[in-house]
C-alpha positions in Angstrom: -19.9 13.7 15.0 -17.3 10.9 16.7 -15.6 8.6 14.3 -13.7 5.5 15.1 -9.7 6.5 15.1 -7.4 4.7 12.6 -5.8 1.7 14.6 -2.3 1.6 13.8 0.6 -1.2 14.6 4.0 0.1 14.4 6.7 -2.5 13.5 10.2 -1.6 13.7 13.3 -2.8 15.4 14.8 0.5 16.6 13.1 1.6 19.8 13.6 5.2 19.5 12.3 5.2 16.1 9.1 3.7 17.2 9.1 6.0 20.4 9.3 8.8 17.6 6.5 7.7 15.3 4.0 7.1 18.4 4.8 10.5 19.9 3.7 12.4 17.0 0.7 10.0 16.0 -0.5 10.1 19.7 -1.3 13.8 19.0 -3.4 13.1 16.1 -6.9 12.4 17.2 -7.9 10.2 14.4 -5.4 8.0 14.9 -4.5 5.3 17.6 -1.5 3.0 18.3 -2.8 -0.2 19.3 0.6 -2.1 19.7 4.4 -2.2 18.6 6.6 -4.7 17.5 10.5 -5.2 17.0 10.2 -8.0 14.5 8.6 -10.0 11.8 6.8 -12.8 14.3 5.6 -10.0 16.8 4.3 -8.0 14.3 2.0 -10.6 12.6 1.1 -11.5 16.3 0.4 -8.2 17.1 -1.8 -7.8 13.7 -3.4 -11.2 14.3 -4.5 -10.3 17.8 -5.4 -6.7 17.2 -6.9 -6.3 13.2 -5.3 -2.9 13.1 -6.8 -0.6 9.8 -3.2 0.0 9.0 0.4 -1.9 10.1 3.8 0.5 9.5 6.3 -2.2 8.4 10.6 -1.8 8.6 11.7 -3.4 5.5 15.2 -4.7 7.6 13.6 -5.1 10.9 14.5 -9.0 12.2 12.7 -11.8 10.2 12.3 -9.5 7.4 9.5 -6.4 6.5 8.7 -8.3 3.2 7.9 -11.8 5.1 5.9 -9.7 7.9 3.9 -7.9 5.1 2.5 -11.3 3.5 1.9 -13.0 6.8 0.2 -10.3 7.9 -2.1 -10.0 4.6 -2.8 -13.8 5.5 -3.6 -13.5 8.9 -5.4 -9.9 8.7 -6.8 -9.4 5.3 -8.6 -6.3 6.2 -5.1 -4.5 7.3 -3.4 -2.4 5.0 0.3 -2.2 5.1 2.9 0.3 4.5 6.4 -0.5 3.9 8.8 2.0 5.8 12.4 1.7 4.4 15.8 4.0 4.6 16.9 1.9 1.5 16.6 2.2 -2.2 16.8 -1.0 -3.8 14.0 -1.2 -5.9 14.1 -5.1 -5.7 13.0 -5.0 -2.3 10.3 -2.4 -3.0 8.7 -4.3 -6.1 9.0 -7.5 -3.6 7.1 -5.4 -1.1 4.8 -4.5 -3.3 4.0 -8.0 -4.8 3.8 -9.0 -0.9 0.6 -6.9 -0.3 2.4 -3.5 0.8 -0.2 -1.0 -0.3 2.3 2.0 0.3 5.9 2.7 0.4 7.9 5.3 1.9 11.1 6.4 2.6 11.7 7.3 6.1 13.1 10.9 5.2 9.3 11.4 5.0 7.9 14.1 7.3 5.5 13.4 10.1 2.4 15.0 8.7 3.0 12.9 5.5 3.1 10.1 7.4 -0.1 10.6 9.1 -1.8 11.2 5.8 -0.5 8.1 4.2 -1.8 6.6 7.3 -5.1 7.8 6.8 -5.4 7.1 2.7 -4.1 3.7 3.6 -7.0 3.3 5.8 -9.4 4.0 3.0 -7.5 2.1 0.7 -5.6 4.6 -1.1 -1.8 3.9 -2.0 1.3 6.4 -1.4 4.2 6.3 -3.0 7.0 8.4 -2.1 8.3 10.2 -5.3 11.5 8.2 -5.2 10.3 5.2 -4.8 7.6 5.4 -7.7 10.9 6.1 -9.6 12.5 2.7 -8.2 9.1 0.8 -9.2 9.4 2.5 -12.7 13.0 1.2 -13.2 12.3 -2.0 -12.1 9.8 -2.6 -14.9 11.8 -0.9 -17.4 14.5 -3.2 -16.7 12.6 -6.1 -18.0 10.2 -7.4 -15.6 8.4 -9.9 -17.6 5.4 -8.5 -19.0 1.8 -10.3 -18.0 -0.1 -12.6 -20.4 -2.9 -10.6 -22.1 -5.6 -12.9 -21.4 -6.6 -11.2 -18.0 -6.2 -7.9 -19.6 -8.5 -8.6 -22.4 -11.0 -9.8 -20.2 -11.6 -6.1 -18.4 -14.4 -3.8 -19.6 -13.6 -0.8 -21.4 -14.2 1.2 -18.5 -12.4 -1.3 -16.3 -9.4 -0.8 -18.1 -9.9 3.0 -18.1 -9.7 2.7 -13.9 -6.9 0.8 -14.4 -5.1 2.9 -16.5 -6.1 6.0 -14.0 -4.8 4.0 -10.8 -1.6 3.3 -12.8 -1.6 8.0 -12.7 -1.7 7.6 -8.9 -5.2 8.8 -9.1 -7.9 8.6 -6.1 -11.7 7.3 -6.4 -12.4 10.7 -5.9 -10.5 12.3 -9.4 -11.1 8.8 -11.3 -15.1 9.6 -10.5 -14.6 13.2 -11.6 -12.8 12.5 -14.6 -14.8 9.7 -15.9 -18.1 11.1 -14.9 -19.2 8.8 -12.6 -20.2 8.0 -9.1 -17.1 7.1 -6.2 -19.5 4.3 -5.5 -19.2 2.9 -9.1 -15.4 3.7 -8.9 -15.3 1.5 -6.4 -17.4 -1.5 -7.9 -15.2 -1.2 -11.1 -12.0 -1.2 -8.8 -13.1 -4.5 -7.0 -14.0 -6.1 -10.3 -10.7 -5.2 -12.0 -8.7 -6.8 -8.7 -10.9 -9.7 -8.9 -10.3 -10.2 -12.5 -6.8 -9.8 -12.5 -6.0 -11.8 -9.6 -4.5 -8.9 -7.4 -4.3 -7.6 -4.1 -4.5 -3.8 -4.2 -4.5 -0.5 -5.9 -0.5 -0.3 -5.8 -0.3 -4.2 -7.3 -2.8 -2.7 -10.1 -0.6 0.0 -11.1 2.4 -2.3 -11.5 0.7 -4.6 -13.6 -0.6 -1.8 -15.6 2.7 -0.9 -16.5 4.1 -4.4 -16.8 1.4 -4.9 -19.4 1.8 -1.9 -21.3 -1.8 -0.7 -20.7 0.2 2.4 -19.0 3.6 3.8 -19.7 5.5 4.4 -16.5 
């Protein structure tokens, strides 16, 4: 059965990096590069024009990767963004998550790992490089203000269970298995939980769970 390839935009100011990523992704029959960009404005324009499933965004390209993620989220809400960075500043990584990045990866990721992260992003699943996850945990531990308890109290017991499992990095399939419910029900709980908390995606939900004390990092 034919499936529609995941449509991808690559945004990085280094031509060789873009060419290297494209060269590998072009070998993957289920992934299709629809545009490349070298700065924030062109990345936003490409996503506005093509409405890709996934956008790979370099943190330090001209105009800023975080600004690009925020603008892409507004211009093409269905596009999932993956931050690619060579740097380990937890403040930038946390800011990228808050701006709407679904996944955050360091550029030392191997090609197969990047391809799989793109596939997961297209399904709405976040991927955090182990060191990136550590940076987020560190940012939370270093005193980020905790959100108010009113929104958390509005969640049902099941929604809180789902939120706690998301904070562990669990996929919908794993959550469904652990809670003995269907994946469709899990998706419903995730959508309701995100709406009640005013969050955009699972990565932000995980950070919220840590900051609220629902789940220890």
